[in-house]
C-alpha positions in Angstrom: -97.1 -50.4 -74.1 -97.9 -51.2 -77.8 -101.4 -51.0 -79.2 -102.7 -54.5 -79.4 -105.6 -55.0 -81.8 -108.2 -57.4 -80.4 -111.5 -58.3 -82.2 -113.4 -58.2 -78.9 -113.0 -54.4 -78.8 -114.2 -53.8 -82.4 -117.9 -52.9 -82.1 -119.2 -53.8 -85.6 -118.1 -57.5 -85.1 -120.7 -58.2 -82.4 -123.9 -57.3 -84.3 -122.7 -59.3 -87.3 -121.8 -62.3 -85.2 -125.2 -62.2 -83.4 -127.1 -61.8 -86.7 -125.3 -64.8 -88.3 -126.0 -67.0 -85.2 -129.7 -66.0 -85.0 -130.2 -66.5 -88.7 -128.5 -69.9 -88.5 -131.2 -71.2 -86.0 -134.4 -71.3 -88.1 -136.8 -70.3 -85.3 -138.4 -67.8 -87.6 -139.7 -70.4 -90.1 -143.2 -71.9 -89.8 -143.4 -74.9 -87.4 -143.3 -78.3 -89.0 -142.4 -77.1 -92.5 -140.0 -79.2 -94.4 -140.8 -78.3 -98.0 -139.0 -77.5 -100.3 -136.3 -80.2 -100.2 -132.9 -78.8 -101.3 -130.3 -81.4 -102.2 -132.1 -84.0 -100.1 -132.4 -81.8 -97.0 -135.3 -79.7 -95.7 -134.8 -76.1 -96.4 -134.3 -75.2 -92.7 -131.4 -77.6 -92.6 -130.0 -76.1 -95.7 -130.3 -72.6 -94.2 -128.6 -73.7 -91.0 -125.8 -75.3 -93.1 -125.3 -72.1 -95.2 -125.2 -69.9 -92.0 -122.6 -72.3 -90.5 -120.4 -71.7 -93.5 -121.0 -68.0 -93.3 -120.0 -68.0 -89.5 -116.8 -69.9 -90.3 -115.9 -67.4 -93.1 -116.7 -64.4 -90.9 -114.6 -65.7 -88.0 -111.8 -66.5 -90.4 -112.0 -62.9 -91.7 -112.0 -61.5 -88.2 -109.0 -63.6 -87.1 -106.9 -62.7 -90.2 -107.8 -59.1 -90.5 -108.7 -57.8 -87.1 -106.4 -59.6 -84.7 -102.8 -58.5 -84.6 -100.6 -61.0 -82.9 -97.4 -59.3 -84.0 -97.5 -57.0 -81.0 -97.8 -59.9 -78.6 -94.9 -61.8 -80.3 -92.7 -58.7 -80.1 -93.4 -58.4 -76.4 -92.7 -62.1 -75.8 -89.4 -62.1 -77.8 -88.2 -59.0 -75.9 -88.8 -60.8 -72.5 -87.0 -63.9 -73.5 -84.0 -62.0 -75.0 -83.6 -59.9 -71.9 -83.8 -63.1 -69.7 -86.8 -61.8 -68.0 -89.3 -64.4 -66.8 -93.0 -64.0 -66.1 
């Protein structure tokens, strides 16, 4: 059996993912604060928006660099060429 790289088994991904999610929910800011206004939005909404973009970029990086689908494709093409079903 070939070595399949899966992001769920890479340990450093989980703390980064949890940190981005926790920072994206501005529970750590003072209650009821909306000042300063950044581009028409309260700063907590701007922080949430930036962390959403960071989460998207991080997950894109993980998918492109830590997830190897080639092993799975090789296995599937070997099963179909040999006529074997699942």
